[in-house]
C-alpha positions as a printed NumPy array, in Angstrom:
array([[ 0.042, -0.025, -0.053],
       [ 1.516,  3.383, -0.861],
       [ 1.208,  6.615,  0.83 ],
       [ 0.343,  9.641, -1.297],
       [ 2.721, 12.125, -0.725],
       [ 0.098, 14.767, -0.956],
       [-1.846, 13.535,  1.922],
       [ 0.932, 14.177,  4.223],
       [ 0.905, 17.241,  6.381],
       [ 3.246, 19.985,  4.574],
       [ 5.131, 20.684,  7.451],
       [ 6.229, 16.969,  7.911],
       [ 7.097, 16.56 ,  4.231],
       [ 9.287, 19.492,  4.36 ],
       [10.789, 17.741,  7.474],
       [11.787, 14.757,  5.413],
       [13.101, 16.736,  2.82 ],
       [15.08 , 18.737,  5.168],
       [16.537, 15.323,  6.915],
       [17.694, 14.019,  3.374],
       [19.213, 17.182,  2.079],
       [21.151, 17.177,  5.363],
       [22.188, 13.686,  4.938],
       [23.523, 14.43 ,  1.301],
       [25.038, 17.666,  1.901],
       [26.946, 15.939,  4.804],
       [28.481, 13.426,  2.305],
       [29.252, 16.316, -0.171],
       [31.09 , 18.045,  2.663],
       [33.289, 15.172,  3.308],
       [34.368, 15.646, -0.12 ],
       [34.412, 19.384, -0.274],
       [36.754, 19.21 ,  2.896],
       [39.958, 19.108,  0.361],
       [38.708, 22.803, -0.275],
       [38.166, 24.162,  3.247],
       [36.06 , 27.169,  2.571],
       [33.753, 25.129,  0.287],
       [33.371, 22.187,  2.68 ],
       [33.019, 24.341,  5.507],
       [30.168, 26.189,  4.141],
       [28.484, 22.915,  2.916],
       [28.698, 21.392,  5.988],
       [27.145, 24.231,  7.858],
       [24.074, 24.145,  5.46 ],
       [23.883, 20.543,  6.514],
       [23.599, 20.984, 10.253],
       [21.462, 23.557,  9.911],
       [18.997, 21.492,  7.454],
       [19.375, 18.777, 10.079],
       [18.372, 20.772, 13.043],
       [15.607, 22.414, 11.307],
       [14.177, 19.026, 10.467],
       [14.743, 17.986, 14.202],
       [12.629, 20.488, 15.454],
       [ 9.593, 19.394, 13.267],
       [10.31 , 15.243, 13.588],
       [12.816, 13.257, 15.354],
       [14.233, 11.008, 12.437],
       [17.419,  9.073, 12.135],
       [18.029, 10.619,  8.965],
       [18.715, 13.89 , 10.108],
       [20.619, 12.761, 12.984],
       [23.206, 11.121, 10.527],
       [23.038, 14.131,  8.415],
       [24.111, 16.38 , 11.523],
       [26.693, 13.833, 12.35 ],
       [28.195, 13.713,  9.004],
       [28.088, 17.084,  8.563],
       [30.036, 17.854, 11.813],
       [32.556, 15.215, 10.899],
       [33.049, 17.206,  7.547],
       [32.937, 20.464,  9.159],
       [35.902, 18.907, 11.539],
       [37.651, 17.905,  8.724],
       [37.803, 21.149,  6.731],
       [38.884, 23.09 , 10.049],
       [42.065, 20.557, 10.616],
       [42.744, 20.649,  6.913],
       [42.912, 24.634,  7.07 ],
       [44.925, 24.982,  9.971],
       [47.248, 22.255,  8.362],
       [47.517, 24.357,  5.236],
       [47.981, 27.513,  7.152],
       [50.777, 26.275,  9.867],
       [52.1  , 23.484,  8.001],
       [54.539, 24.95 ,  5.815],
       [56.158, 27.323,  8.34 ],
       [59.786, 27.29 ,  8.581]])
């Protein structure tokens, strides 16, 4: 039995899309962490969308998206620090 997406509450529908977008942006931020500003911005957007989704509905996808986005942010910051201070004589 399929559920018609139009029959769902619009707020609940948006929460599901925010959670999926958060997880996708988290994965993209892991790849984008090699360009620290790009990876940091993408992971920040992923965290914001994940928290917006959690405010509406608690889902494992949103929690995973936030976790992956935080990991992408940490990798971006560490890589930025290495690039900045790593080549000092």
